[in-house]
Backbone as CSV, one residue per row, in Angstrom:
resi,resn,N_x,N_y,N_z,CA_x,CA_y,CA_z,C_x,C_y,C_z
1,UNK,-79.275,-77.366,180.586,-80.525,-76.794,180.097,-80.472,-75.282,180.438
2,UNK,-79.399,-74.905,181.277,-79.225,-73.520,181.474,-80.385,-72.782,182.110
3,UNK,-81.207,-73.621,182.881,-82.282,-72.930,183.726,-83.518,-72.665,182.939
4,UNK,-83.722,-73.054,181.703,-84.924,-72.741,181.017,-85.959,-73.712,181.029
5,UNK,-87.242,-73.363,181.194,-88.339,-74.359,181.120,-88.509,-74.751,179.761
6,UNK,-89.105,-75.945,179.523,-89.012,-76.568,178.192,-90.446,-77.071,177.745
7,UNK,-90.840,-76.719,176.572,-92.135,-77.370,176.022,-91.636,-78.423,175.010
8,UNK,-92.116,-79.689,175.125,-91.771,-80.758,174.228,-93.021,-81.028,173.360
9,UNK,-92.846,-81.080,172.067,-94.080,-81.250,171.180,-93.743,-82.491,170.333
10,UNK,-94.611,-83.356,170.222,-94.429,-84.595,169.435,-95.660,-85.526,169.521
11,UNK,-95.602,-86.580,168.708,-96.652,-87.581,168.609,-96.552,-88.742,169.523
12,UNK,-95.439,-88.945,170.278,-95.215,-89.984,171.048,-95.182,-89.563,172.543
13,UNK,-96.350,-89.406,173.139,-96.421,-88.731,174.371,-95.754,-89.506,175.494
14,UNK,-95.728,-90.849,175.528,-95.063,-91.644,176.581,-93.619,-91.309,176.543
15,UNK,-92.945,-91.376,175.343,-91.567,-90.985,175.201,-91.285,-89.624,175.697
16,UNK,-92.084,-88.615,175.261,-91.922,-87.286,175.693,-92.059,-87.086,177.328
17,UNK,-93.040,-87.820,177.834,-93.342,-87.753,179.243,-92.057,-88.197,180.008
18,UNK,-91.439,-89.342,179.495,-90.239,-89.813,180.146,-89.117,-88.772,180.099
19,UNK,-88.973,-88.238,178.920,-87.844,-87.027,178.837,-88.232,-85.957,179.717
20,UNK,-89.447,-85.574,179.745,-89.906,-84.336,180.646,-89.531,-84.625,182.093
21,UNK,-89.918,-85.970,182.575,-89.675,-86.250,183.890,-88.188,-86.264,184.225
22,UNK,-87.363,-86.750,183.322,-85.883,-86.762,183.512,-85.341,-85.407,183.576
23,UNK,-85.886,-84.477,182.746,-85.432,-83.029,182.694,-85.752,-82.369,183.946
24,UNK,-86.905,-82.535,184.472,-87.336,-81.921,185.732,-86.611,-82.396,186.924
25,UNK,-86.268,-83.776,186.938,-85.527,-84.311,188.077,-84.044,-83.842,187.924
26,UNK,-83.441,-83.876,186.841,-82.051,-83.584,186.616,-81.655,-81.991,186.671
27,UNK,-82.581,-81.196,186.227,-82.286,-79.787,186.062,-83.233,-78.908,186.896
28,UNK,-84.186,-79.491,187.520,-85.088,-78.722,188.385,-85.781,-77.590,187.528
29,UNK,-86.288,-77.924,186.452,-86.993,-76.963,185.645,-88.442,-77.498,185.529
30,UNK,-89.293,-76.614,184.861,-90.781,-76.994,184.570,-90.713,-77.456,183.131
31,UNK,-91.612,-78.474,182.832,-91.789,-78.931,181.508,-93.241,-78.989,181.093
32,UNK,-93.540,-78.917,179.797,-94.878,-79.190,179.369,-94.845,-80.040,178.163
33,UNK,-95.635,-81.030,177.953,-95.697,-81.899,176.842,-97.115,-81.666,176.036
34,UNK,-96.905,-81.429,174.685,-97.979,-81.280,173.822,-97.970,-82.471,172.845
35,UNK,-98.960,-83.169,172.829,-99.059,-84.344,172.021,-99.779,-84.096,170.741
36,UNK,-99.052,-83.917,169.595,-99.638,-83.709,168.252,-98.735,-84.400,167.298
37,UNK,-99.285,-84.721,166.109,-98.589,-85.381,165.075,-98.431,-84.466,163.923
38,UNK,-97.258,-83.950,163.638,-97.037,-82.855,162.669,-97.313,-83.385,161.226
39,UNK,-97.371,-84.747,161.104,-97.827,-85.219,159.745,-99.288,-85.076,159.303
40,UNK,-100.088,-84.576,160.302,-101.481,-84.474,160.023,-101.869,-83.059,159.391
41,UNK,-100.857,-82.310,159.273,-101.164,-81.030,158.563,-101.725,-79.820,159.475
42,UNK,-102.524,-78.990,158.870,-102.791,-77.769,159.464,-103.691,-77.907,160.765
43,UNK,-104.362,-78.961,160.823,-105.301,-79.143,162.005,-104.774,-78.966,163.385
44,UNK,-103.437,-79.263,163.450,-102.876,-79.331,164.840,-102.451,-78.023,165.354
45,UNK,-102.212,-77.029,164.485,-101.584,-75.735,164.993,-102.445,-74.922,165.851
46,UNK,-103.766,-74.999,165.722,-104.677,-74.230,166.675,-104.398,-74.831,168.054
47,UNK,-104.343,-76.208,168.076,-104.098,-76.819,169.429,-102.752,-76.272,170.161
48,UNK,-101.693,-76.332,169.419,-100.398,-75.874,169.807,-100.436,-74.452,170.323
49,UNK,-101.153,-73.530,169.388,-101.226,-72.184,169.668,-101.936,-71.882,170.993
50,UNK,-102.990,-72.575,171.166,-103.815,-72.421,172.455,-102.954,-72.862,173.570
51,UNK,-102.223,-74.012,173.575,-101.373,-74.495,174.609,-100.312,-73.566,175.110
52,UNK,-99.803,-72.734,174.135,-98.656,-71.999,174.529,-98.925,-70.496,174.559
53,UNK,-100.264,-70.164,174.484,-100.644,-68.802,174.352,-100.134,-67.871,175.446
54,UNK,-100.104,-68.433,176.635,-99.653,-67.626,177.769,-98.260,-67.750,178.114
55,UNK,-97.460,-68.501,177.307,-95.984,-68.651,177.580,-95.154,-67.653,176.924
56,UNK,-94.145,-67.301,177.514,-93.124,-66.490,176.953,-91.998,-67.418,176.299
57,UNK,-92.175,-67.606,175.052,-91.262,-68.451,174.326,-89.958,-67.747,174.109
58,UNK,-88.806,-68.147,174.586,-87.562,-67.547,174.328,-86.739,-68.159,173.181
59,UNK,-86.802,-69.432,173.108,-86.109,-70.195,172.063,-86.998,-71.259,171.448
60,UNK,-87.166,-71.230,170.118,-87.827,-72.365,169.407,-86.850,-73.204,168.679
61,UNK,-86.877,-74.393,168.802,-86.033,-75.373,168.024,-86.976,-76.226,167.274
62,UNK,-86.948,-76.049,165.950,-87.715,-76.871,164.987,-86.763,-77.921,164.458
63,UNK,-87.074,-79.124,165.133,-86.345,-80.392,164.836,-87.015,-81.531,164.238
64,UNK,-88.390,-81.338,164.067,-89.175,-82.450,163.672,-88.719,-82.813,162.232
65,UNK,-88.628,-84.069,161.844,-88.221,-84.478,160.490,-88.588,-86.005,160.174
66,UNK,-88.744,-86.210,158.921,-88.976,-87.638,158.440,-87.991,-87.911,157.328
67,UNK,-87.587,-89.177,157.188,-86.615,-89.592,156.081,-87.055,-90.992,155.885
68,UNK,-86.804,-91.534,154.587,-86.985,-92.913,154.334,-85.960,-93.746,155.041
69,UNK,-86.345,-94.950,155.311,-85.463,-95.894,156.009,-84.199,-96.418,155.270
70,UNK,-84.182,-95.998,153.955,-83.039,-96.378,153.201,-83.168,-95.459,151.873
71,UNK,-82.218,-95.388,151.052,-82.317,-94.746,149.644,-83.413,-95.338,148.800
72,UNK,-84.329,-94.471,148.299,-85.441,-94.882,147.548,-85.658,-93.920,146.314
73,UNK,-86.233,-94.438,145.269,-86.681,-93.681,144.183,-87.975,-93.066,144.528
74,UNK,-88.258,-91.933,143.885,-89.598,-91.206,144.188,-90.813,-92.097,143.996
75,UNK,-90.742,-92.919,142.895,-91.908,-93.652,142.609,-92.273,-94.841,143.635
76,UNK,-91.190,-94.997,144.529,-91.359,-96.040,145.575,-92.009,-95.477,146.860
77,UNK,-92.211,-94.177,146.836,-92.885,-93.518,147.985,-94.319,-93.327,147.706
78,UNK,-95.140,-93.770,148.507,-96.595,-93.517,148.191,-97.037,-92.114,148.559
79,UNK,-98.192,-91.710,148.055,-98.671,-90.374,148.280,-98.800,-89.959,149.638
80,UNK,-99.277,-90.813,150.576,-99.482,-90.406,151.963,-98.120,-90.078,152.617
81,UNK,-97.073,-90.880,152.295,-95.710,-90.657,152.768,-95.206,-89.312,152.318
82,UNK,-95.468,-88.935,151.051,-95.001,-87.662,150.511,-95.695,-86.510,151.211
83,UNK,-96.973,-86.658,151.571,-97.585,-85.531,152.339,-96.876,-85.518,153.764
84,UNK,-96.448,-86.560,154.281,-95.792,-86.602,155.603,-94.519,-85.758,155.504
85,UNK,-93.749,-86.071,154.435,-92.528,-85.234,154.102,-92.862,-83.833,154.075
86,UNK,-93.862,-83.373,153.420,-94.106,-81.939,153.248,-94.716,-81.326,154.563
87,UNK,-95.588,-82.109,155.302,-96.133,-81.598,156.479,-95.098,-81.475,157.617
88,UNK,-94.261,-82.427,157.709,-93.290,-82.450,158.833,-92.018,-81.624,158.525
89,UNK,-91.388,-81.960,157.493,-90.167,-81.342,157.107,-90.186,-79.809,156.726
90,UNK,-91.333,-79.491,156.116,-91.532,-78.087,155.625,-92.610,-77.260,156.311
91,UNK,-93.744,-77.791,156.487,-94.844,-77.090,156.982,-94.624,-76.818,158.491
92,UNK,-94.048,-77.743,159.197,-93.915,-77.567,160.604,-93.033,-76.419,160.957
93,UNK,-91.902,-76.416,160.217,-90.854,-75.318,160.410,-91.426,-73.936,160.113
94,UNK,-92.158,-73.878,159.044,-92.816,-72.636,158.630,-93.785,-72.036,159.658
95,UNK,-94.742,-72.918,160.040,-95.894,-72.555,160.774,-95.556,-72.376,162.247
96,UNK,-94.587,-73.228,162.799,-94.199,-72.968,164.164,-93.384,-71.703,164.199
97,UNK,-92.582,-71.402,163.271,-91.803,-70.133,163.314,-92.770,-68.878,163.193
98,UNK,-93.839,-69.064,162.318,-94.727,-67.852,162.206,-95.630,-67.735,163.547
99,UNK,-95.734,-68.851,164.225,-96.546,-68.761,165.490,-95.852,-68.059,166.575
100,UNK,-94.507,-68.243,166.719,-93.915,-67.634,167.925,-93.088,-66.319,167.567
101,UNK,-92.881,-65.999,166.299,-92.079,-64.948,165.902,-92.690,-63.550,166.250
102,UNK,-94.012,-63.375,166.115,-94.558,-62.064,166.430,-94.142,-61.586,167.870
103,UNK,-94.412,-62.390,168.881,-94.214,-61.974,170.182,-92.585,-61.788,170.453
104,UNK,-91.688,-62.577,169.730,-90.284,-62.436,169.949,-90.017,-61.015,169.348
105,UNK,-90.541,-60.618,168.189,-90.227,-59.294,167.543,-90.757,-58.246,168.420
106,UNK,-91.970,-58.379,169.038,-92.532,-57.393,169.985,-91.650,-57.199,171.152
107,UNK,-91.092,-58.283,171.735,-90.280,-58.162,172.906,-88.834,-57.824,172.565
108,UNK,-88.563,-57.896,171.265,-87.153,-57.639,170.754,-86.145,-58.596,171.325
109,UNK,-86.458,-59.865,171.518,-85.517,-60.858,172.016,-85.946,-62.247,171.624
110,UNK,-85.089,-63.149,171.545,-85.548,-64.555,171.210,-84.655,-65.137,170.185
111,UNK,-84.776,-66.519,170.036,-84.032,-67.184,169.041,-84.891,-68.409,168.507
112,UNK,-84.644,-68.501,167.141,-85.356,-69.754,166.472,-84.172,-70.519,165.729
113,UNK,-84.190,-71.796,166.094,-83.227,-72.668,165.537,-83.881,-73.678,164.679
114,UNK,-83.661,-73.549,163.373,-84.285,-74.462,162.371,-83.209,-75.526,161.926
115,UNK,-83.478,-76.775,162.098,-82.553,-77.767,161.738,-82.666,-78.270,160.200
116,UNK,-81.787,-77.917,159.452,-81.687,-78.402,158.012,-80.770,-79.714,157.982
117,UNK,-80.058,-79.788,156.998,-79.129,-80.976,156.883,-78.123,-80.821,155.883
118,UNK,-76.975,-81.493,155.947,-76.051,-81.437,154.940,-76.612,-82.055,153.530
119,UNK,-77.706,-82.885,153.783,-78.217,-83.342,152.499,-78.899,-82.237,151.688
120,UNK,-79.180,-81.072,152.399,-79.772,-80.036,151.695,-78.907,-79.146,150.919
121,UNK,-77.587,-79.490,150.874,-76.562,-78.626,150.242,-76.770,-78.840,148.676
122,UNK,-76.954,-80.013,148.312,-77.000,-80.343,146.873,-78.253,-81.207,146.639
123,UNK,-78.804,-81.294,145.437,-79.789,-82.329,145.096,-79.176,-83.670,145.217
124,UNK,-79.954,-84.548,145.884,-79.372,-85.874,146.184,-80.305,-86.989,145.682
125,UNK,-79.849,-87.624,144.527,-80.695,-88.753,144.020,-81.008,-89.904,145.019
126,UNK,-82.119,-90.344,145.078,-82.731,-91.434,145.894,-82.922,-90.892,147.294
127,UNK,-82.709,-89.589,147.470,-83.052,-88.791,148.641,-83.710,-87.555,148.212
128,UNK,-84.395,-87.459,146.979,-84.753,-86.280,146.462,-85.732,-85.452,147.177
129,UNK,-86.664,-86.053,147.774,-87.715,-85.308,148.576,-87.028,-84.767,149.847
130,UNK,-86.302,-85.663,150.590,-85.652,-85.241,151.802,-84.698,-84.134,151.644
131,UNK,-83.819,-84.293,150.698,-82.816,-83.166,150.396,-83.501,-81.906,149.975
132,UNK,-84.465,-82.024,149.228,-85.286,-80.772,148.675,-85.867,-80.077,149.819
133,UNK,-86.490,-80.887,150.836,-87.060,-80.260,151.980,-86.115,-79.740,152.907
134,UNK,-84.896,-80.190,152.993,-83.926,-79.534,153.874,-83.359,-78.322,153.189
135,UNK,-83.357,-78.314,151.863,-82.923,-77.081,151.180,-83.935,-75.954,151.496
136,UNK,-85.104,-76.325,151.439,-86.171,-75.404,151.791,-86.017,-74.756,153.337
137,UNK,-85.723,-75.626,154.203,-85.447,-75.098,155.543,-84.244,-74.217,155.637
138,UNK,-83.138,-74.545,154.858,-82.020,-73.618,154.889,-82.238,-72.222,154.176
139,UNK,-82.919,-72.265,153.046,-83.239,-71.021,152.455,-84.222,-70.278,153.212
140,UNK,-85.213,-70.867,153.756,-86.205,-70.090,154.591,-85.586,-69.520,155.745
141,UNK,-84.792,-70.166,156.399,-84.084,-69.738,157.663,-83.206,-68.596,157.311
142,UNK,-82.367,-68.773,156.293,-81.387,-67.654,156.068,-82.090,-66.439,155.568
143,UNK,-83.146,-66.515,154.729,-83.914,-65.330,154.412,-84.612,-64.698,155.537
144,UNK,-85.059,-65.449,156.502,-85.732,-64.898,157.729,-84.729,-64.269,158.551
145,UNK,-83.541,-64.781,158.646,-82.497,-64.211,159.457,-82.178,-62.681,158.906
146,UNK,-82.198,-62.564,157.631,-81.914,-61.208,157.124,-83.274,-60.314,157.411
147,UNK,-84.368,-60.784,157.322,-85.521,-60.120,157.633,-85.540,-59.640,159.062
148,UNK,-84.962,-60.420,159.956,-85.040,-60.147,161.341,-83.701,-59.321,161.906
149,UNK,-82.861,-58.988,160.876,-81.573,-58.352,161.209,-81.935,-57.077,162.093
150,UNK,-81.180,-56.909,163.164,-81.378,-55.715,163.968,-82.657,-55.793,164.822
151,UNK,-83.392,-56.796,164.907,-84.637,-56.872,165.630,-84.473,-57.412,167.016
152,UNK,-83.340,-58.010,167.392,-83.039,-58.575,168.686,-83.465,-60.117,168.537
153,UNK,-84.044,-60.578,167.525,-84.255,-62.044,167.369,-83.181,-62.686,166.433
154,UNK,-82.687,-63.725,166.896,-81.691,-64.542,166.223,-82.364,-65.760,165.434
155,UNK,-82.162,-65.883,164.129,-82.648,-67.013,163.423,-81.393,-67.826,163.010
156,UNK,-81.287,-69.049,163.481,-80.099,-69.859,163.219,-80.432,-71.068,162.363
157,UNK,-79.668,-71.315,161.421,-79.846,-72.550,160.564,-78.779,-73.503,160.821
158,UNK,-79.155,-74.775,161.381,-78.257,-75.817,161.704,-78.210,-76.794,160.541
159,UNK,-77.097,-77.181,159.930,-77.039,-78.119,158.842,-76.124,-79.387,159.275
160,UNK,-76.578,-80.146,160.147,-75.706,-81.340,160.621,-75.753,-82.441,159.582
161,UNK,-74.800,-83.236,159.692,-74.876,-84.618,159.004,-75.536,-85.572,159.938
162,UNK,-75.542,-86.773,159.667,-76.243,-87.822,160.558,-75.638,-87.951,161.871
163,UNK,-76.454,-88.146,162.858,-76.125,-88.376,164.258,-76.323,-89.934,164.592
164,UNK,-75.593,-90.430,165.508,-75.818,-91.804,165.828,-76.718,-91.931,167.055
165,UNK,-77.367,-93.077,167.092,-78.212,-93.356,168.207,-79.268,-92.265,168.513
166,UNK,-79.981,-91.975,167.378,-81.117,-91.135,167.547,-82.346,-91.847,166.875
167,UNK,-83.525,-91.273,167.171,-84.707,-91.889,166.613,-84.787,-91.899,165.110
168,UNK,-83.939,-90.982,164.567,-83.989,-90.867,163.107,-83.298,-92.035,162.405
169,UNK,-82.260,-92.511,163.207,-81.438,-93.546,162.613,-81.688,-94.890,163.081
170,UNK,-82.421,-94.901,164.239,-82.726,-96.283,164.885,-83.422,-97.165,164.036
171,UNK,-82.995,-98.372,163.918,-83.708,-99.452,163.136,-83.906,-99.074,161.589
172,UNK,-82.867,-98.254,161.056,-83.026,-97.859,159.723,-81.621,-98.172,159.026
173,UNK,-81.484,-97.877,157.816,-80.308,-97.979,157.120,-79.182,-96.971,157.599
174,UNK,-79.701,-95.809,158.202,-78.926,-94.734,158.553,-78.215,-94.898,159.904
175,UNK,-78.676,-95.989,160.609,-78.116,-96.217,161.910,-76.562,-96.425,161.761
176,UNK,-75.711,-95.770,162.509,-74.400,-95.842,162.356,-73.581,-95.670,163.688
177,UNK,-72.316,-96.159,163.763,-71.558,-96.023,164.840,-70.058,-95.691,164.332
178,UNK,-69.980,-94.450,163.864,-68.773,-93.887,163.147,-68.417,-92.685,163.877
179,UNK,-67.122,-92.485,163.859,-66.577,-91.183,164.666,-66.939,-89.943,163.902
180,UNK,-67.316,-90.066,162.650,-67.718,-88.856,161.983,-69.109,-88.416,162.444
181,UNK,-69.896,-89.296,162.983,-71.214,-88.994,163.448,-71.336,-89.021,164.897
182,UNK,-71.359,-87.724,165.563,-71.466,-87.809,167.027,-72.780,-88.202,167.545
183,UNK,-72.867,-88.484,168.755,-74.131,-88.780,169.465,-75.011,-87.382,169.498
184,UNK,-76.295,-87.544,169.700,-77.192,-86.324,169.857,-76.677,-85.507,170.961
185,UNK,-76.176,-86.043,172.126,-75.750,-85.397,173.230,-74.574,-84.512,173.017
186,UNK,-73.516,-85.126,172.280,-72.332,-84.464,171.956,-72.586,-83.342,170.909
187,UNK,-73.422,-83.580,169.951,-73.867,-82.662,168.920,-74.498,-81.405,169.587
188,UNK,-75.468,-81.618,170.463,-76.168,-80.592,171.069,-75.282,-79.690,171.867
189,UNK,-74.243,-80.301,172.632,-73.405,-79.499,173.441,-72.514,-78.584,172.602
190,UNK,-72.205,-78.993,171.460,-71.317,-78.207,170.615,-72.228,-77.173,169.852
191,UNK,-73.464,-77.582,169.435,-74.315,-76.756,168.611,-74.831,-75.537,169.459
192,UNK,-75.160,-75.720,170.754,-75.735,-74.677,171.476,-74.720,-73.643,171.804
193,UNK,-73.448,-73.843,171.677,-72.520,-72.870,171.968,-72.352,-71.899,170.728
194,UNK,-72.925,-72.284,169.523,-72.961,-71.437,168.304,-74.162,-70.511,168.328
195,UNK,-75.139,-70.667,169.180,-76.269,-69.825,169.187,-75.850,-68.405,169.480
196,UNK,-76.351,-67.422,168.682,-76.043,-66.015,168.859,-74.624,-65.676,168.236
197,UNK,-73.913,-66.718,167.875,-72.520,-66.362,167.169,-72.606,-66.501,165.720
198,UNK,-73.282,-67.690,165.336,-73.372,-67.889,163.763,-74.852,-68.153,163.422
199,UNK,-75.284,-67.585,162.409,-76.680,-67.894,161.990,-76.813,-69.026,160.952
200,UNK,-75.653,-69.530,160.575,-75.603,-70.748,159.651,-74.427,-71.616,159.973
201,UNK,-74.578,-72.727,160.599,-73.485,-73.541,160.956,-73.917,-75.116,160.934
202,UNK,-72.924,-75.917,160.748,-73.265,-77.317,160.917,-73.425,-77.707,162.415
203,UNK,-72.906,-77.026,163.223,-73.076,-77.202,164.638,-71.944,-78.118,165.251
204,UNK,-71.205,-78.718,164.413,-70.087,-79.696,164.952,-68.972,-79.632,163.910
205,UNK,-67.732,-79.671,164.464,-66.687,-79.389,163.596,-66.486,-80.484,162.493
206,UNK,-66.668,-81.770,162.908,-66.419,-82.814,161.821,-67.479,-82.664,160.733
207,UNK,-68.749,-82.210,161.076,-69.727,-81.952,160.054,-69.267,-80.861,159.191
208,UNK,-68.592,-79.806,159.916,-68.225,-78.677,159.056,-67.095,-79.070,158.029
209,UNK,-66.308,-80.054,158.360,-65.284,-80.657,157.503,-66.005,-81.339,156.344
210,UNK,-66.950,-82.133,156.715,-67.801,-82.812,155.640,-68.378,-81.802,154.692
211,UNK,-68.918,-80.650,155.231,-69.476,-79.616,154.438,-68.540,-79.039,153.493
212,UNK,-67.219,-78.806,153.973,-66.302,-78.159,153.165,-65.893,-79.107,151.967
213,UNK,-65.810,-80.357,152.218,-65.366,-81.436,151.170,-66.512,-81.429,150.109
214,UNK,-67.803,-81.386,150.585,-68.962,-81.431,149.634,-68.849,-80.125,148.755
215,UNK,-68.480,-79.050,149.306,-68.534,-77.742,148.570,-67.443,-77.659,147.515
216,UNK,-66.405,-78.468,147.666,-65.376,-78.549,146.670,-65.772,-79.185,145.454
217,UNK,-66.844,-80.106,145.563,-67.197,-80.863,144.288,-68.066,-80.101,143.469
218,UNK,-67.925,-80.089,142.115,-68.978,-79.567,141.173,-70.279,-80.214,141.301
219,UNK,-71.386,-79.580,141.042,-72.645,-80.076,141.292,-72.902,-81.355,140.480
220,UNK,-72.461,-81.432,139.255,-72.637,-82.610,138.418,-71.983,-83.756,139.046
221,UNK,-70.752,-83.618,139.611,-70.061,-84.730,140.208,-70.535,-85.180,141.415
222,UNK,-71.090,-84.194,142.245,-71.757,-84.725,143.525,-72.893,-85.475,143.209
223,UNK,-73.780,-85.052,142.307,-74.942,-85.706,141.992,-74.750,-87.094,141.336
224,UNK,-73.763,-87.162,140.510,-73.507,-88.437,139.869,-73.015,-89.451,140.954
225,UNK,-71.986,-88.939,141.808,-71.455,-89.848,142.838,-72.518,-90.255,143.784
226,UNK,-73.306,-89.282,144.333,-74.311,-89.747,145.360,-75.368,-90.570,144.628
227,UNK,-75.763,-90.391,143.385,-76.766,-91.252,142.738,-76.228,-92.634,142.714
228,UNK,-74.992,-92.839,142.272,-74.386,-94.202,142.131,-74.301,-94.812,143.460
229,UNK,-73.726,-94.016,144.499,-73.615,-94.585,145.905,-74.959,-95.030,146.525
230,UNK,-75.892,-94.166,146.401,-77.254,-94.355,146.929,-77.929,-95.589,146.318
231,UNK,-77.726,-95.717,145.062,-78.336,-96.804,144.356,-77.788,-98.143,144.726
232,UNK,-76.391,-98.119,144.863,-75.685,-99.406,145.452,-76.113,-99.618,146.756
233,UNK,-76.232,-98.666,147.675,-76.689,-98.902,149.018,-78.145,-99.434,148.972
234,UNK,-78.935,-98.803,148.219,-80.310,-99.368,148.170,-80.519,-100.757,147.732
235,UNK,-79.703,-101.207,146.646,-79.692,-102.563,146.170,-79.200,-103.471,147.269
236,UNK,-78.187,-103.066,148.048,-77.554,-103.895,149.031,-78.578,-104.097,150.150
237,UNK,-79.298,-103.066,150.459,-80.228,-103.112,151.639,-81.510,-104.023,151.325
238,UNK,-81.950,-103.888,150.152,-83.194,-104.544,149.814,-83.090,-105.878,149.221
239,UNK,-81.766,-106.365,149.056,-81.538,-107.641,148.313,-82.274,-108.725,148.872
240,UNK,-82.515,-108.685,150.158,-83.225,-109.772,150.876,-84.561,-109.443,151.473
241,UNK,-85.015,-108.297,151.117,-86.319,-107.768,151.664,-87.421,-107.666,150.780
242,UNK,-88.563,-107.871,151.185,-89.748,-107.605,150.367,-90.695,-106.580,150.957
243,UNK,-90.139,-105.919,151.960,-91.056,-104.914,152.712,-91.254,-103.699,151.897
244,UNK,-92.212,-102.955,152.246,-92.460,-101.615,151.619,-91.445,-100.609,152.123
245,UNK,-91.104,-99.696,151.250,-90.131,-98.627,151.535,-90.799,-97.389,152.018
246,UNK,-91.381,-97.393,153.134,-92.144,-96.272,153.610,-91.144,-95.352,154.512
247,UNK,-91.429,-94.039,154.634,-90.556,-93.258,155.484,-90.978,-93.527,157.012
248,UNK,-89.882,-93.303,157.933,-90.118,-93.658,159.241,-90.376,-92.171,159.910
249,UNK,-91.229,-92.214,160.898,-91.584,-90.952,161.685,-90.496,-90.535,162.653
250,UNK,-90.125,-89.418,162.641,-89.067,-88.878,163.631,-89.635,-87.626,164.360
251,UNK,-89.242,-87.610,165.634,-89.392,-86.439,166.386,-88.101,-86.127,166.952
252,UNK,-87.337,-85.091,166.547,-85.915,-84.700,167.077,-86.145,-83.644,168.127
253,UNK,-85.585,-83.880,169.258,-85.831,-82.916,170.322,-84.726,-81.750,170.146
């Protein structure tokens, strides 16, 4: 933790309380937990702003995200779930960044890490909303990095592939135990070493390799291949299921 006090923000306070207690005991730091649900939209940001108003925020990590539990067509996602995608994957990154950036610029120091995804590199059929939202995060962060050039504030875009044993993959189709997908702990240890060095990185060398392979494919080939693959995966996963295909809520620390 490198001696920094931490504010944890999310909608599962009991889970965050456990993490906060573990951090305080292991690293002898101070923590604060703010319980809000980013899927609820604009109503939560005044609460967050009031809670952190007297804090000197040195690093902001925007990692909240939602994804469907398996590949789905747009018409299989109901309207409320679509609003969750927009509120969590797009609005939270934008509004949290806007909230802390003025003081960082005033103090001429600080860092903002926005977590995108390799899925945002190309349009991805059956992950259309998720991949589009992660493209937004990438473009937003890269543009903001240029705006903040020379200000003393670092804006970093992380574009990882899937991680194993995270709340995002747990109990979903994306749960995996593959050497290509590191644990959250391993990924974080590698990614933090890139802060201040690279403003756009996958954060992990094997994800960088995956990114390079993807970049070698023409757009039409990637879209066709990912569309066929995701459709086959979807059919395999729902072959014995009658459940609704709703997105699962994620809070990434």
